[in-house]
C-alpha positions as CSV (number, residue, x, y, z in Angstrom):
1,X,39.2,-34.6,26.2
2,X,36.7,-32.1,25.5
3,X,35.5,-29.4,28.3
4,X,32.0,-30.6,29.7
5,X,28.9,-28.8,27.8
6,X,27.8,-26.8,31.0
7,X,31.2,-25.6,31.7
8,X,31.6,-24.4,28.0
9,X,28.5,-22.4,28.4
10,X,29.9,-20.8,31.7
11,X,32.8,-20.1,30.1
12,X,31.3,-18.3,27.2
13,X,28.9,-16.2,29.4
14,X,31.6,-14.8,31.5
15,X,33.5,-13.8,28.1
16,X,30.5,-11.9,26.9
17,X,29.9,-10.6,30.2
18,X,33.7,-9.0,30.1
19,X,33.2,-7.9,26.5
20,X,29.9,-5.9,27.9
21,X,31.4,-4.6,30.5
22,X,34.7,-3.2,28.8
23,X,32.2,-1.6,26.1
24,X,30.2,0.2,28.6
25,X,33.4,1.8,30.2
26,X,34.2,2.9,26.7
27,X,30.9,4.7,25.8
28,X,30.0,7.8,27.6
29,X,27.0,8.0,29.5
30,X,24.1,10.4,28.4
31,X,23.8,11.7,31.6
32,X,27.9,12.7,31.5
33,X,27.5,14.0,28.0
34,X,24.6,16.0,28.7
35,X,26.4,17.7,32.1
36,X,29.2,18.8,29.8
37,X,27.3,19.8,26.6
38,X,23.7,21.7,26.9
39,X,22.5,24.7,26.5
40,X,22.0,26.5,29.8
41,X,18.6,28.5,29.5
42,X,19.5,30.8,32.8
43,X,22.7,32.5,30.5
44,X,20.7,33.6,27.7
45,X,18.1,35.7,29.7
46,X,19.7,38.6,29.9
47,X,21.4,40.5,26.9
48,X,24.9,42.1,28.5
49,X,25.7,44.1,25.8
50,X,25.2,45.3,22.0
51,X,27.9,44.9,19.8
52,X,27.6,47.6,17.2
53,X,30.2,48.3,14.6
54,X,30.6,51.3,12.7
55,X,33.0,53.2,9.9
56,X,33.0,56.4,12.0
57,X,32.8,56.1,15.9
58,X,32.9,59.6,16.4
59,X,29.9,60.1,14.2
60,X,27.6,57.8,15.5
61,X,28.6,58.1,19.5
62,X,28.0,61.8,19.0
63,X,24.7,61.3,17.2
64,X,23.7,59.2,20.3
65,X,24.8,61.6,22.9
66,X,22.8,64.0,20.9
67,X,19.6,62.1,21.3
68,X,20.2,61.7,25.1
69,X,23.0,59.1,25.9
70,X,25.0,60.2,29.0
71,X,28.3,59.4,30.3
72,X,29.7,57.5,27.2
73,X,33.2,56.4,27.7
74,X,35.6,56.6,25.2
75,X,38.2,54.4,25.1
76,X,40.3,55.2,22.0
77,X,42.1,52.8,20.0
78,X,42.7,49.8,22.1
79,X,45.4,46.7,20.8
80,X,44.3,43.5,21.3
81,X,47.3,40.6,20.3
82,X,45.1,37.9,21.3
83,X,42.3,37.7,19.1
84,X,41.9,34.6,16.5
85,X,39.9,35.2,13.4
86,X,38.4,32.1,11.5
87,X,41.1,30.2,13.3
88,X,43.9,32.1,12.5
89,X,45.9,34.3,15.3
90,X,45.2,38.4,14.2
91,X,46.2,40.9,16.4
92,X,43.6,43.9,16.2
93,X,43.6,47.5,16.5
94,X,40.2,48.7,17.5
95,X,39.0,52.3,17.8
96,X,36.2,51.7,21.0
97,X,33.4,53.4,23.0
98,X,30.6,52.3,25.6
99,X,27.5,53.4,26.7
100,X,24.6,52.0,28.7
101,X,20.9,51.5,28.4
102,X,19.4,49.9,31.4
103,X,21.6,47.5,32.3
104,X,22.6,46.6,28.6
105,X,26.0,48.0,27.9
106,X,26.3,49.0,24.0
107,X,29.6,48.7,22.8
108,X,30.6,51.0,19.7
109,X,33.7,49.4,17.6
110,X,35.5,50.7,14.3
111,X,38.0,48.8,13.1
112,X,41.4,50.4,12.7
113,X,44.1,47.7,12.1
114,X,44.0,43.6,11.2
115,X,41.5,41.7,9.6
116,X,38.4,40.6,11.3
117,X,34.6,39.5,11.2
118,X,34.0,43.1,11.8
119,X,35.7,44.3,8.7
120,X,33.5,41.4,7.0
121,X,30.5,42.7,8.5
122,X,31.0,46.0,7.2
123,X,31.6,45.4,3.7
124,X,28.6,43.1,3.7
125,X,26.3,44.8,5.8
126,X,27.2,48.3,6.5
127,X,26.8,50.1,10.0
128,X,24.9,48.1,12.3
129,X,24.8,45.9,15.5
130,X,26.6,42.8,14.5
131,X,26.2,41.2,17.8
132,X,24.4,40.5,21.4
133,X,26.5,39.1,24.2
134,X,25.4,36.8,27.1
135,X,27.7,36.1,29.8
136,X,28.8,32.9,31.4
137,X,29.9,32.7,34.9
138,X,33.0,31.0,34.7
139,X,35.7,29.8,32.2
140,X,34.5,26.5,32.3
141,X,31.1,27.2,31.5
142,X,32.3,29.4,28.6
143,X,34.1,26.1,27.0
144,X,31.0,23.9,28.1
145,X,28.5,26.4,25.8
146,X,30.7,26.6,23.2
147,X,31.1,22.8,23.0
148,X,27.1,22.6,23.1
149,X,27.2,24.9,20.2
150,X,29.6,22.7,18.2
151,X,27.6,19.6,18.6
152,X,25.0,21.4,16.9
153,X,27.1,22.3,14.2
154,X,27.9,26.1,15.0
155,X,31.5,26.9,15.1
156,X,33.7,29.9,16.6
157,X,34.4,32.6,14.0
158,X,36.3,35.0,16.3
159,X,37.8,34.8,19.7
160,X,40.1,36.1,22.3
161,X,40.9,37.4,25.4
162,X,41.9,40.5,27.8
163,X,43.5,40.8,30.7
164,X,40.9,42.0,33.7
165,X,41.8,43.5,37.2
166,X,40.3,40.0,38.6
167,X,41.6,37.6,35.9
168,X,41.6,36.8,32.2
169,X,38.5,37.6,30.1
170,X,37.3,35.7,27.4
171,X,35.1,36.0,24.3
172,X,33.5,33.9,21.4
173,X,31.6,35.0,18.4
174,X,29.4,31.9,17.6
175,X,28.4,31.3,13.6
176,X,24.7,31.5,14.1
177,X,24.3,34.8,11.2
178,X,24.5,33.1,8.5
179,X,21.2,31.0,9.4
180,X,20.0,33.0,12.3
181,X,18.5,36.0,10.5
182,X,22.4,38.0,10.5
183,X,22.5,37.9,14.2
184,X,25.8,36.8,16.0
185,X,25.4,35.3,19.3
186,X,28.6,36.0,21.6
187,X,29.7,34.0,24.7
188,X,31.6,36.3,27.1
189,X,33.4,35.9,30.6
190,X,34.3,38.9,32.3
191,X,35.7,38.6,35.6
192,X,35.5,42.0,36.7
193,X,31.5,42.1,36.0
194,X,29.4,43.4,38.7
195,X,27.6,41.2,40.6
196,X,24.7,39.4,38.5
197,X,26.2,40.5,35.5
198,X,24.2,43.6,35.4
199,X,25.5,47.3,34.9
200,X,24.3,50.2,36.9
201,X,21.3,51.8,35.9
202,X,21.6,54.3,33.1
203,X,20.7,58.0,33.5
204,X,19.8,58.9,29.9
205,X,17.5,61.3,28.6
206,X,13.9,59.5,28.2
207,X,13.2,57.6,26.6
208,X,17.0,55.6,26.4
209,X,16.7,54.3,30.0
210,X,15.6,50.8,29.0
211,X,15.5,48.5,25.9
212,X,11.9,46.7,25.2
213,X,12.6,45.1,22.2
214,X,15.4,43.9,19.9
215,X,14.0,43.6,16.1
216,X,15.4,42.0,13.1
217,X,14.6,41.8,9.2
218,X,14.7,38.6,7.7
219,X,13.5,36.9,4.4
220,X,11.5,34.0,5.7
221,X,10.9,33.9,9.2
222,X,9.9,30.6,9.7
223,X,13.0,29.1,8.9
224,X,14.6,31.2,11.1
225,X,12.4,30.3,13.6
226,X,13.2,26.7,12.8
227,X,16.9,27.4,12.8
228,X,16.8,28.6,16.9
229,X,14.3,26.0,17.5
230,X,17.0,23.7,16.7
231,X,19.9,25.1,18.6
232,X,17.5,24.8,22.0
233,X,15.8,28.5,22.3
234,X,12.0,27.2,22.0
235,X,9.4,27.3,19.3
236,X,8.8,30.8,17.7
237,X,5.3,31.5,17.1
238,X,4.5,33.9,13.8
239,X,1.6,36.1,13.5
240,X,0.4,37.6,10.2
241,X,0.2,41.5,11.1
242,X,-1.8,44.5,9.7
243,X,-1.3,47.2,11.6
244,X,-4.0,50.2,11.7
245,X,-3.3,53.8,10.7
246,X,-0.3,52.7,8.6
247,X,1.9,55.7,7.3
248,X,5.1,55.2,5.2
249,X,7.1,57.8,5.1
250,X,4.1,60.5,4.9
251,X,1.8,58.6,3.0
252,X,-0.9,55.9,3.6
253,X,0.9,52.8,3.9
254,X,-0.3,49.4,2.9
255,X,2.8,47.3,4.8
256,X,2.0,44.0,6.2
257,X,4.3,41.5,7.7
258,X,4.9,38.3,9.6
259,X,6.2,38.7,13.0
260,X,8.2,35.9,14.6
261,X,8.6,36.5,18.7
262,X,11.4,34.9,20.5
263,X,10.6,35.1,24.4
264,X,13.6,33.1,26.1
265,X,14.6,36.4,27.7
266,X,13.7,39.3,29.9
267,X,13.4,41.5,26.4
268,X,11.5,40.2,23.8
269,X,13.2,39.4,19.8
270,X,11.1,40.6,17.2
271,X,12.1,38.9,13.5
272,X,10.3,40.5,11.0
273,X,9.8,39.5,7.7
274,X,7.6,41.7,4.8
275,X,5.1,40.5,3.1
276,X,3.7,43.8,1.6
277,X,5.4,46.7,1.2
278,X,6.8,49.7,0.7
279,X,8.0,49.6,4.4
280,X,10.9,50.7,6.4
281,X,11.6,46.4,6.6
282,X,12.1,46.5,2.8
283,X,14.5,49.7,2.6
284,X,16.3,47.8,5.6
285,X,16.6,44.6,3.4
286,X,17.8,46.3,0.3
287,X,20.5,48.6,2.0
288,X,21.6,46.3,4.5
289,X,20.8,42.6,3.9
290,X,18.9,40.6,6.8
291,X,20.0,41.7,10.2
292,X,19.3,43.9,13.1
293,X,16.6,46.7,12.2
294,X,15.7,48.3,15.2
295,X,15.8,49.2,19.0
296,X,12.8,50.1,21.2
297,X,11.5,51.8,23.5
298,X,8.7,52.8,25.5
299,X,6.7,56.0,25.9
300,X,4.2,57.4,27.7
301,X,3.4,60.4,25.1
302,X,4.2,59.2,21.8
303,X,3.5,62.7,19.8
304,X,6.0,64.6,22.5
305,X,8.5,62.1,21.9
306,X,8.4,62.3,18.1
307,X,8.7,66.2,18.4
308,X,11.4,66.0,20.9
309,X,13.4,63.4,18.8
310,X,12.9,64.8,15.3
311,X,14.9,68.1,15.7
312,X,17.7,65.8,17.4
313,X,18.2,64.7,13.7
314,X,15.9,61.4,14.1
315,X,12.8,62.4,11.8
316,X,9.7,59.9,11.6
317,X,9.5,57.5,8.6
318,X,6.8,54.9,9.6
319,X,4.3,54.7,12.1
320,X,0.9,52.5,13.3
321,X,-1.0,51.0,15.6
322,X,-2.4,47.6,17.1
323,X,-5.9,47.2,18.6
324,X,-6.2,43.7,19.9
325,X,-8.7,42.4,22.3
326,X,-5.6,42.2,25.0
327,X,-3.8,45.6,24.4
328,X,-4.1,48.5,22.1
329,X,-1.2,51.2,21.1
330,X,0.8,53.0,18.4
331,X,4.3,52.6,17.0
332,X,6.5,55.1,15.3
333,X,9.9,54.2,13.9
334,X,12.2,57.2,13.6
335,X,15.1,57.1,11.2
336,X,18.5,57.3,12.8
337,X,19.7,54.5,10.1
338,X,22.3,57.1,8.6
339,X,24.2,57.5,11.9
340,X,25.2,53.8,12.4
341,X,22.5,51.7,10.9
342,X,20.0,51.2,13.2
343,X,16.3,52.4,13.7
344,X,14.8,53.6,16.8
345,X,11.2,52.2,17.4
346,X,9.0,54.1,19.9
347,X,5.9,52.4,21.5
348,X,3.0,53.4,23.2
349,X,0.9,51.1,25.2
350,X,-2.8,52.5,25.9
351,X,-3.3,52.1,29.8
352,X,-6.0,49.8,30.9
């Protein structure tokens, strides 16, 4: 005898309901997934460390001490047995030194033994700033941010740990350089970091007590901007810059450039694409390729600052100014590139 139609319909409904419940229980909710894999903007508001890779640490550190950096801590050669480079465990020996500029640690690295991303960087780029580091608050947040970048197709090229006095420290270099204008982002968990993750105020000679800009030269600023927007750092506005009173290496300059601005942190990022040369941007691309170009510092007297720094080994290479409805000022690049692959920019803003 067959099952009555009403009972068959009820049984079918119950079966479908059970399948639906089972399928839902096996599918992660969007809320749960987002809580473990999302960009945390609070992490990326402050660069805690500038990672600077060089062939001759003593030369570069000595040069910056001559310019006015104080209390540089030379750590000598340190051994790191727990480093992984492109998925392969690789013990490294590194010569290191540390300085401070306005709450940002400067980390100089000279590779000594072992094959690492530092060696790759030196072969491709030469001396220069390899990475900018951001601090996370816990190992769990460290893992969550790595998971987020993995979901965006960004892996880890080098990672490792060290034993601190209050626990195990962690770091990871994200593979952002190929599409991100030559910049490697670092995530770091330091159990010994001061409260808030900030270094104590530096006591360097002026103007080296506050970094006011991190700047990069690239081939295509709009393409780089689209990459960082995809990662969640917001849109990068781009303007066509034609400076006033342009001087390039002692001669009247004709340089023009696109300037892209990243303002997600407490210090702006400037991305520069040369349009008309010659310029120091073209020089940097020819010598180093895409990547970090200059650290910028504010001055109250541009001419006096240049007069003080040129005899210390940082001659003027390019200068100009801007005169906009909202602001007016001057800029000057000092050629510190021979000692570490990084240029100094001085900025003077006319008081309002």
